[in-house]
Each structure stands twice: as C-alpha cells, then as structure tokens.
VOPAGU-2260 file (C-alpha; in pm, 1 decimal, decimal comma):
REM VOPAGU-2260
SITE   aa  ch    i         X         Y         Z
SITE  MET   A    0   -3568,3    1760,0    -642,8
SITE  PRO   A    1   -3701,1    1515,5    -379,6
SITE  LYS   A    2   -3491,9    1407,5     -83,4
SITE  LYS   A    3   -3459,6    1033,9     -26,7
SITE  SER   A    4   -3279,5     808,5     217,7
SITE  MET   A    5   -3012,0     568,4     102,3
SITE  ARG   A    6   -3246,5     282,1     187,1
SITE  ASP   A    7   -3520,2     421,9     -36,7
SITE  ALA   A    8   -3275,3     510,8    -313,3
SITE  LEU   A    9   -3143,8     154,9    -322,6
SITE  ARG   A   10   -3498,6      17,6    -330,8
SITE  GLU   A   11   -3579,2     251,8    -619,7
SITE  ALA   A   12   -3273,2     136,2    -811,4
SITE  LEU   A   13   -3371,5    -227,7    -768,1
SITE  HIS   A   14   -3734,3    -159,3    -862,9
SITE  GLU   A   15   -3648,0      41,7   -1173,5
SITE  GLU   A   16   -3387,7    -204,1   -1297,4
SITE  MET   A   17   -3613,1    -505,3   -1233,4
SITE  GLU   A   18   -3879,7    -335,0   -1444,0
SITE  ARG   A   19   -3623,9    -275,1   -1717,5
SITE  ASP   A   20   -3461,5    -619,7   -1710,1
SITE  ASP   A   21   -3663,3    -929,2   -1622,6
SITE  SER   A   22   -3346,8   -1136,3   -1574,9
SITE  ILE   A   23   -3277,0    -959,9   -1242,2
SITE  ILE   A   24   -3370,5   -1166,5    -937,3
SITE  VAL   A   25   -3317,0   -1110,4    -564,2
SITE  LEU   A   26   -3200,7   -1375,2    -314,9
SITE  GLY   A   27   -3145,2   -1357,6      58,9
SITE  GLU   A   28   -3265,4   -1415,6     412,0
SITE  ASP   A   29   -3591,8   -1239,7     504,2
SITE  VAL   A   30   -3591,1   -1041,7     178,2
SITE  ILE   A   31   -3969,1   -1092,0     156,3
SITE  THR   A   32   -4090,5   -1104,5     516,8
SITE  HIS   A   33   -3888,1    -804,7     636,5
SITE  GLY   A   34   -3735,5    -668,0     319,0
SITE  GLY   A   35   -3399,7    -788,2     447,3
SITE  PRO   A   36   -3244,8    -673,2     776,3
SITE  TYR   A   37   -3272,2    -305,7     674,4
SITE  ALA   A   38   -3594,0    -315,1     467,6
SITE  VAL   A   39   -3424,8    -232,8     137,4
SITE  THR   A   40   -3622,9    -496,8     -55,7
SITE  ARG   A   41   -3953,8    -438,3     124,2
SITE  GLY   A   42   -4248,1    -456,8    -117,0
SITE  LEU   A   43   -4051,3    -581,8    -417,0
SITE  ASP   A   44   -4213,0    -926,5    -395,9
SITE  GLU   A   45   -4554,2    -767,3    -457,4
SITE  LYS   A   46   -4427,0    -596,9    -772,5
SITE  PHE   A   47   -4218,6    -889,0    -896,5
SITE  PRO   A   48   -4371,1   -1216,1    -772,2
SITE  GLY   A   49   -4143,9   -1513,0    -820,4
SITE  ARG   A   50   -3833,9   -1300,1    -869,0
SITE  ILE   A   51   -3771,0   -1234,4    -498,0
SITE  ARG   A   52   -3656,4   -1557,2    -335,5
SITE  GLN   A   53   -3618,9   -1603,7      38,8
SITE  THR   A   54   -3336,0   -1837,8     133,6
SITE  PRO   A   55   -3231,6   -2051,9     429,2
SITE  ILE   A   56   -2959,3   -1925,4     661,1
SITE  SER   A   57   -2665,5   -2037,4     448,8
SITE  GLU   A   58   -2439,4   -1771,9     304,4
SITE  ALA   A   59   -2247,6   -2028,9     100,7
SITE  GLY   A   60   -2579,1   -2147,5     -40,7
SITE  ILE   A   61   -2698,4   -1792,8    -117,5
SITE  VAL   A   62   -2380,7   -1692,5    -300,1
SITE  GLY   A   63   -2338,8   -2028,7    -471,7
SITE  THR   A   64   -2697,5   -2015,2    -598,9
SITE  ALA   A   65   -2643,3   -1660,1    -722,5
SITE  LEU   A   66   -2330,3   -1766,0    -910,0
SITE  GLY   A   67   -2509,4   -2059,6   -1070,2
SITE  ALA   A   68   -2800,2   -1837,0   -1172,2
SITE  ALA   A   69   -2559,7   -1585,8   -1327,2
SITE  LEU   A   70   -2390,5   -1857,8   -1530,2
SITE  CYS   A   71   -2735,3   -1957,7   -1657,8
SITE  GLY   A   72   -2813,0   -1607,8   -1785,2
SITE  MET   A   73   -2978,6   -1443,0   -1484,9
SITE  ARG   A   74   -2870,1   -1125,7   -1303,8
SITE  PRO   A   75   -2890,9   -1217,2    -934,5
SITE  VAL   A   76   -2876,6    -968,1    -648,6
SITE  ALA   A   77   -2778,4   -1163,9    -338,7
SITE  GLU   A   78   -2806,4   -1005,0       3,9
SITE  VAL   A   79   -2581,9   -1136,9     277,9
SITE  MET   A   80   -2735,9   -1008,5     600,0
SITE  TYR   A   81   -2406,3    -866,0     730,2
SITE  VAL   A   82   -2070,5    -844,8     557,7
SITE  ASP   A   83   -1928,6   -1040,9     851,9
SITE  PHE   A   84   -2122,1   -1345,1     729,0
SITE  ALA   A   85   -1961,7   -1324,3     385,7
SITE  THR   A   86   -1678,9   -1509,5     557,0
SITE  CYS   A   87   -1907,3   -1814,6     543,8
SITE  ALA   A   88   -1905,2   -1786,8     162,4
SITE  MET   A   89   -1541,2   -1704,2      98,3
SITE  ASP   A   90   -1485,9   -2003,0    -129,3
SITE  GLU   A   91   -1782,2   -1904,4    -345,6
SITE  VAL   A   92   -1676,0   -1538,1    -357,6
SITE  VAL   A   93   -1297,5   -1566,7    -382,5
SITE  ASN   A   94   -1234,0   -1900,7    -554,0
SITE  GLN   A   95   -1539,9   -1919,5    -778,8
SITE  MET   A   96   -1719,2   -1591,5    -848,1
SITE  ALA   A   97   -1401,0   -1385,2    -886,7
SITE  LYS   A   98   -1225,4   -1637,1   -1111,0
SITE  VAL   A   99   -1489,3   -1793,1   -1338,2
SITE  ARG   A  100   -1454,8   -1539,8   -1620,6
SITE  TYR   A  101   -1076,3   -1584,5   -1624,7
SITE  MET   A  102   -1089,2   -1963,5   -1600,6
SITE  PHE   A  103   -1336,3   -1980,0   -1891,7
SITE  GLY   A  104   -1121,7   -1753,3   -2105,5
SITE  GLY   A  105   -1372,7   -1468,5   -2098,4
SITE  GLN   A  106   -1647,0   -1681,8   -2254,0
SITE  THR   A  107   -1896,9   -1621,4   -1975,2
SITE  ASP   A  108   -2027,7   -1322,4   -1780,5
SITE  VAL   A  109   -2071,6   -1326,6   -1401,9
SITE  PRO   A  110   -2323,6   -1045,2   -1332,8
SITE  VAL   A  111   -2369,8   -1105,9    -959,4
SITE  VAL   A  112   -2431,2    -818,1    -717,5
SITE  LEU   A  113   -2364,9    -899,7    -352,0
SITE  ARG   A  114   -2529,0    -652,6    -116,1
SITE  LEU   A  115   -2328,1    -638,7     205,7
SITE  PRO   A  116   -2448,2    -426,4     501,7
SITE  SER   A  117   -2130,4    -313,6     676,6
SITE  GLY   A  118   -1985,1    -123,2     968,3
SITE  SER   A  119   -2088,0     -26,7    1317,9
SITE  ALA   A  120   -2444,4      64,3    1413,7
SITE  ARG   A  121   -2710,4     -21,8    1669,3
SITE  LEU   A  122   -2461,8    -181,8    1911,5
SITE  LEU   A  123   -2418,3    -494,2    1700,3
SITE  ALA   A  124   -2079,6    -583,6    1853,2
SITE  ALA   A  125   -1791,3    -787,8    1719,1
SITE  GLN   A  126   -1958,5   -1027,0    1474,1
SITE  HIS   A  127   -2201,8    -786,8    1304,0
SITE  SER   A  128   -2000,8    -463,5    1271,1
SITE  GLN   A  129   -1695,0    -532,6    1060,5
SITE  CYS   A  130   -1563,7    -343,9     757,6
SITE  LEU   A  131   -1401,9    -589,4     518,2
SITE  GLU   A  132   -1343,1    -396,2     196,8
SITE  ALA   A  133    -967,2    -451,2     211,5
SITE  TRP   A  134   -1009,6    -828,4     207,8
SITE  PHE   A  135   -1197,6    -816,9    -119,3
SITE  LEU   A  136   -1013,7    -541,5    -305,8
SITE  HIS   A  137    -711,4    -773,3    -281,6
SITE  VAL   A  138    -887,5   -1031,8    -503,3
SITE  PRO   A  139    -864,5    -981,4    -881,5
SITE  GLY   A  140   -1201,6   -1020,4   -1052,0
SITE  LEU   A  141   -1416,1    -845,6    -790,8
SITE  GLN   A  142   -1547,0    -489,6    -812,3
SITE  VAL   A  143   -1586,7    -315,6    -475,1
SITE  VAL   A  144   -1834,4     -28,9    -432,2
SITE  VAL   A  145   -1875,4     189,2    -120,2
SITE  PRO   A  146   -2139,3     464,4    -158,8
SITE  SER   A  147   -2164,2     745,7      94,5
SITE  THR   A  148   -2489,4     915,5     -14,7
SITE  ALA   A  149   -2833,8     815,9    -136,9
SITE  TYR   A  150   -2763,0     978,2    -474,4
SITE  ASP   A  151   -2443,4     780,0    -519,8
SITE  ALA   A  152   -2599,3     457,0    -392,8
SITE  LYS   A  153   -2876,7     465,0    -652,4
SITE  GLY   A  154   -2651,2     556,4    -942,7
SITE  LEU   A  155   -2384,6     303,0    -849,8
SITE  MET   A  156   -2640,6      26,5    -794,9
SITE  LYS   A  157   -2779,2      85,7   -1143,2
SITE  THR   A  158   -2430,9      50,3   -1289,1
SITE  ALA   A  159   -2378,1    -268,9   -1088,6
SITE  LEU   A  160   -2704,5    -415,8   -1218,5
SITE  ARG   A  161   -2614,2    -338,8   -1579,5
SITE  GLY   A  162   -2261,1    -480,0   -1568,2
SITE  LYS   A  163   -2110,3    -814,0   -1658,8
SITE  ASP   A  164   -1883,1    -878,6   -1361,3
SITE  PRO   A  165   -1930,1    -952,6    -990,4
SITE  VAL   A  166   -1983,5    -651,5    -764,3
SITE  LEU   A  167   -1951,7    -633,3    -386,8
SITE  PHE   A  168   -2178,9    -347,5    -283,9
SITE  MET   A  169   -2085,7    -230,9      66,0
SITE  GLU   A  170   -2381,3     -59,0     233,9
SITE  TYR   A  171   -2283,4     110,4     558,9
SITE  LYS   A  172   -2567,6      63,1     803,9
SITE  ARG   A  173   -2534,1     407,1     963,6
SITE  LEU   A  174   -2594,0     565,6     623,3
SITE  TYR   A  175   -2924,1     392,8     539,5
SITE  THR   A  176   -3134,7     673,9     686,5
SITE  ASN   A  177   -2918,9     962,1     559,2
SITE  GLU   A  178   -3110,2    1171,9     307,4
SITE  CYS   A  179   -3008,4    1385,8      12,8
SITE  GLU   A  180   -3154,2    1500,6    -316,4
SITE  VAL   A  181   -3207,9    1212,6    -559,4
SITE  PRO   A  182   -3362,5    1275,3    -902,3
SITE  ASP   A  183   -3658,8    1070,3   -1019,6
SITE  GLU   A  184   -3521,8    1044,6   -1372,4
SITE  ASP   A  185   -3291,5     761,6   -1471,8
SITE  TYR   A  186   -2917,9     801,7   -1412,6
SITE  ALA   A  187   -2617,0     580,3   -1350,3
SITE  ILE   A  188   -2275,7     659,5   -1201,0
SITE  PRO   A  189   -1981,2     488,9   -1374,3
SITE  PHE   A  190   -1747,1     281,5   -1161,9
SITE  GLY   A  191   -1399,1     424,9   -1117,6
SITE  GLN   A  192   -1521,8     783,8   -1093,9
SITE  ALA   A  193   -1442,8     950,1    -760,3
SITE  ASP   A  194   -1633,4    1261,0    -656,2
SITE  VAL   A  195   -1492,0    1581,7    -509,8
SITE  LYS   A  196   -1756,8    1650,3    -246,8
SITE  ARG   A  197   -1593,4    1977,0    -138,0
SITE  GLU   A  198   -1313,5    2182,6    -289,3
SITE  GLY   A  199   -1024,7    2324,4     -88,4
SITE  GLY   A  200    -662,1    2419,0    -127,6
SITE  ASP   A  201    -482,7    2325,2     194,3
SITE  VAL   A  202    -546,7    1957,8     273,9
SITE  THR   A  203    -704,7    1668,0      86,2
SITE  ILE   A  204    -911,9    1411,8     274,0
SITE  VAL   A  205    -965,3    1095,8      69,8
SITE  ALA   A  206   -1261,2     923,5     234,5
SITE  THR   A  207   -1473,9     614,5     185,1
SITE  GLY   A  208   -1830,8     538,8     291,8
SITE  PRO   A  209   -1926,4     666,9     638,5
SITE  MET   A  210   -1610,3     874,2     669,6
SITE  VAL   A  211   -1723,4    1105,1     389,3
SITE  PRO   A  212   -1982,9    1291,7     601,1
SITE  LYS   A  213   -1729,5    1308,2     883,9
SITE  ALA   A  214   -1472,2    1454,4     646,0
SITE  LEU   A  215   -1723,1    1718,4     539,3
SITE  GLU   A  216   -1793,6    1799,3     904,9
SITE  ALA   A  217   -1420,5    1832,6     967,7
SITE  ALA   A  218   -1389,9    2065,7     668,7
SITE  ASP   A  219   -1665,2    2288,3     808,7
SITE  LEU   A  220   -1490,3    2304,6    1145,9
SITE  LEU   A  221   -1150,7    2384,1     994,8
SITE  SER   A  222   -1264,7    2651,2     750,4
SITE  PRO   A  223   -1299,5    2928,0    1015,5
SITE  GLU   A  224    -936,4    2857,0    1110,9
SITE  GLY   A  225    -827,3    2928,8     754,9
SITE  ILE   A  226    -771,1    2563,2     666,7
SITE  GLU   A  227    -962,7    2475,3     350,5
SITE  VAL   A  228   -1012,0    2102,4     307,7
SITE  GLU   A  229   -1084,2    1924,5     -18,6
SITE  VAL   A  230   -1292,7    1609,0      33,8
SITE  VAL   A  231   -1263,3    1332,3    -224,2
SITE  ASP   A  232   -1515,9    1047,2    -204,5
SITE  THR   A  233   -1368,3     736,5    -368,7
SITE  ARG   A  234   -1717,5     585,9    -436,2
SITE  THR   A  235   -1557,0     270,0    -577,9
SITE  LEU   A  236   -1239,4     100,1    -460,3
SITE  VAL   A  237   -1217,2    -141,5    -753,4
SITE  PRO   A  238   -1190,4      17,8   -1002,4
SITE  PHE   A  239   -1014,7     305,9    -827,8
SITE  ASP   A  240    -999,5     658,7    -967,6
SITE  LYS   A  241    -634,2     745,8    -919,0
SITE  ALA   A  242    -652,9    1048,3   -1147,7
SITE  THR   A  243    -900,4    1243,2    -932,9
SITE  VAL   A  244    -720,2    1157,3    -609,5
SITE  PHE   A  245    -377,0    1242,4    -747,6
SITE  ALA   A  246    -499,8    1571,2    -894,7
SITE  SER   A  247    -627,4    1674,8    -552,4
SITE  VAL   A  248    -302,3    1574,8    -381,8
SITE  GLU   A  249    -100,8    1775,4    -634,3
SITE  LYS   A  250    -328,6    2071,9    -562,9
SITE  THR   A  251    -310,9    2066,8    -180,5
SITE  ASN   A  252      24,3    1886,5    -122,6
SITE  ARG   A  253    -109,6    1735,6     200,6
SITE  VAL   A  254    -338,1    1435,0     234,4
SITE  ILE   A  255    -531,1    1233,4     490,0
SITE  VAL   A  256    -678,6     897,0     392,2
SITE  THR   A  257    -965,3     771,4     604,9
SITE  ASP   A  258   -1198,4     474,5     630,8
SITE  GLU   A  259   -1383,2     290,6     908,0
SITE  GLU   A  260   -1179,9     -26,8     868,4
SITE  VAL   A  261    -916,5    -144,4    1113,0
SITE  LYS   A  262    -609,7      64,3    1034,8
SITE  ARG   A  263    -360,1    -219,4     989,9
SITE  GLY   A  264    -382,8    -353,8     635,1
SITE  GLY   A  265    -692,9    -149,0     555,9
SITE  THR   A  266    -807,0      31,7     244,6
SITE  SER   A  267    -644,9     351,5     370,2
SITE  ALA   A  268    -308,1     173,3     367,5
SITE  GLU   A  269    -347,5      79,5       0,9
SITE  ILE   A  270    -453,6     429,5    -102,9
SITE  ALA   A  271    -177,0     589,0     103,8
SITE  SER   A  272      83,0     364,6     -60,0
SITE  LEU   A  273     -41,8     457,4    -408,5
SITE  ILE   A  274     -12,2     826,8    -323,3
SITE  ALA   A  275     335,3     780,4    -175,3
SITE  GLU   A  276     452,6     586,5    -481,9
SITE  GLU   A  277     307,1     809,3    -752,3
SITE  CYS   A  278     273,7    1156,1    -592,0
SITE  PHE   A  279     576,7    1165,8    -363,3
SITE  ASP   A  280     724,4    1481,7    -513,8
SITE  ALA   A  281     393,7    1665,8    -465,1
SITE  LEU   A  282     378,6    1595,7     -91,4
SITE  ASP   A  283     483,6    1858,4     162,8
SITE  ALA   A  284     427,8    1612,8     449,1
SITE  PRO   A  285     385,2    1237,7     498,7
SITE  VAL   A  286      44,0    1088,9     420,0
SITE  LYS   A  287    -171,5    1054,6     731,1
SITE  ARG   A  288    -428,1     780,6     793,1
SITE  VAL   A  289    -734,8     794,2    1015,7
SITE  ALA   A  290    -903,3     458,6    1071,4
SITE  ALA   A  291   -1048,2     229,8    1337,9
SITE  ALA   A  292    -864,8      92,9    1639,1
SITE  GLU   A  293    -713,8    -253,6    1603,7
SITE  VAL   A  294    -966,4    -436,8    1822,0
SITE  PRO   A  295   -1294,2    -621,3    1758,0
SITE  MET   A  296   -1596,5    -394,0    1784,4
SITE  PRO   A  297   -1725,6    -393,1    2145,7
SITE  PHE   A  298   -2093,8    -406,1    2241,6
SITE  SER   A  299   -2070,5    -120,9    2491,8
SITE  PRO   A  300   -2170,3     209,7    2328,3
SITE  GLU   A  301   -1900,1     395,3    2520,0
SITE  LEU   A  302   -1633,0     151,0    2409,4
SITE  GLU   A  303   -1764,4     153,8    2051,5
SITE  LYS   A  304   -1706,8     529,5    2043,9
SITE  LEU   A  305   -1340,7     468,0    2124,1
SITE  VAL   A  306   -1297,9     229,4    1830,5
SITE  VAL   A  307   -1468,7     411,0    1542,3
SITE  PRO   A  308   -1276,5     703,9    1386,2
SITE  LYS   A  309   -1440,1    1040,1    1451,0
SITE  THR   A  310   -1456,8    1387,5    1302,8
SITE  GLU   A  311   -1225,3    1519,3    1573,0
SITE  HIS   A  312    -952,5    1277,3    1461,2
SITE  LEU   A  313    -967,8    1421,9    1110,6
SITE  VAL   A  314    -956,7    1776,9    1246,5
SITE  ALA   A  315    -649,3    1697,5    1456,3
SITE  ALA   A  316    -473,2    1529,1    1163,5
SITE  ALA   A  317    -539,4    1826,7     935,1
SITE  ARG   A  318    -411,8    2075,9    1192,3
SITE  GLU   A  319     -94,9    1873,3    1234,9
SITE  LEU   A  320     -34,3    1861,0     859,7
SITE  VAL   A  321     -82,8    2234,2     812,1
SITE  GLY   A  322      90,2    2341,1    1132,3
C-alpha cells in the first residue's frame, strides 16, 4: 500500500470526489496560484476548469458565497487560509450556515465544507496559530472534524463531501507532511467513529489532531516501564463517539484527555466532563488534561515550545495516574 502525506491524501479526496460529483466546487484565496497556503488544491484547476474559484481576501465573502452556492444546489469547499481568520466570518458560520436547515424546517441541505488550517507551525505567532475547535463544537448545526493521519484525512474528507450538513474540517498544519499508508481504492470514514490507535490496559489517552502522534510516542516511552497506554483518536468532535471512549475508560480506569487548544474552556474540558458525568464509577483517579498554556502563541521558537503541549507532559501525567 502506498504511503502518502496528509496534504496529498486531501488533494486525492478532493480530486476523486470532484470527478464523481460535478456539483463540488472549491473557493478560497490563492487556491489556483499556489494551491492554497499549503498546496492542497494545487493542480485541481487544470483538471476541473471553472470549478476552482480564487477569491478576494474576505473571509465573510468566501463563506457567504459558499453558503449561497450550497442553497442553490452546489457542494462548495471553502478554504479559509487560517482558522484564525474564520473569526472574520463568524456571522456567516454561526448565525447562518449552522442554523439555515433548522430555520427552514429541514427543507434545505447545507453541504458546505470549510477547510481550516489550524495550530502552531512555522513560527506563525499569535494570529495564525490558534486552535478553535471548542468555539465551534459549542454551536448546534456544525460538524467538527479533526484528522490526525493521512488515511483518516482522506476518508473523513470523502464523508464530508458526500454529506448534507456543514462541516468544519480542521487541518493541523504540522500534520500536512506526515505520511502513512493510504489505499488507492475508494473508502470513506463515517463521522462519529473514534479509532483506537493503540491498545493498552493501564491508562487511556483520548487525543485529538496533532496530539495523537504525541500520545503514541508517550505510549512507546511508557511501555518499557510496564505502563501500557491505550490511545483513542476522536477523529470527529461533532458527532462524538462516546461509546468508544467510555469503553476504553472502563477498561483502563484512568484517563488523560489532550488537545493543542488552550486548556481553559477547550475541547479537553468538554470530553473530561462527559467522562466524569457518565463514567465516574469506573475511574480510579480524577481525569487529567494536557493542553496548551493560556497565552497567545509567541513568535519566538523557544517560547512556542513552552506553550504547546509535549510528549513529556503526557508521560508525566500517565506516571502520576498510575503511581
């Protein structure tokens, strides 16, 4: 089976689905000239002329146009250059896109996919490095997807492109070049289906996006100490696969929840509260969270290292739970 990067896997998903469904269009800044900021759409304009549309620098305009196109029967994929800039389109995302189906009594579909490069990478500092999943999972009507591997990214993107509801597809920039085996044949990964990336019996780490590879690294480091870690990749936050997470917690009785978001009010807080509410009797220790420091992302590489959660933080948390 060939190995592919997440960038290439996403491009393949777009290419294959655009061949299958001629209602899919792509909108965004530099999506033709550079293939977007991370070259995901590079070359698609040659294959699908007229269906890749380069836009002005206006996130509200990009998302509003995508919503209008969806209501007219198209399947738009709108790229916002960085998730930070989705804040410039919050009315379109939160007050329009998320609510249209409900306000029309279910009489219309809203098949919009927003591609949102997220997280720290390349010293992009405070306004280009945020992780905003928690903002959006709070809004009914939005589906929130956070792939951690190329395989998952392709399969989840295909599901997003075949659905009827708006999807926020969080693409962590540091994962674009990560490679894994990705089959050439068609496949899709259903939303709401977490993946146990590694089995273990002592501690569960529930991880999202870029924290999944760090959780696997932590598991490798802890195994020689006799601590076997089970790593659960959420893959999607809305819908959320409680059954897989709860089954792992009931198996290990100890759990760490980790993401790259700011710790206060982050996704890890929501998942931890669900576990505490519904699996309390299975816990041998309080739920631990590992997340980012509560400061804007600095430009300095040395300071950035102090903000982003690391493998060593997961190792320390696991040792404390077991010890």
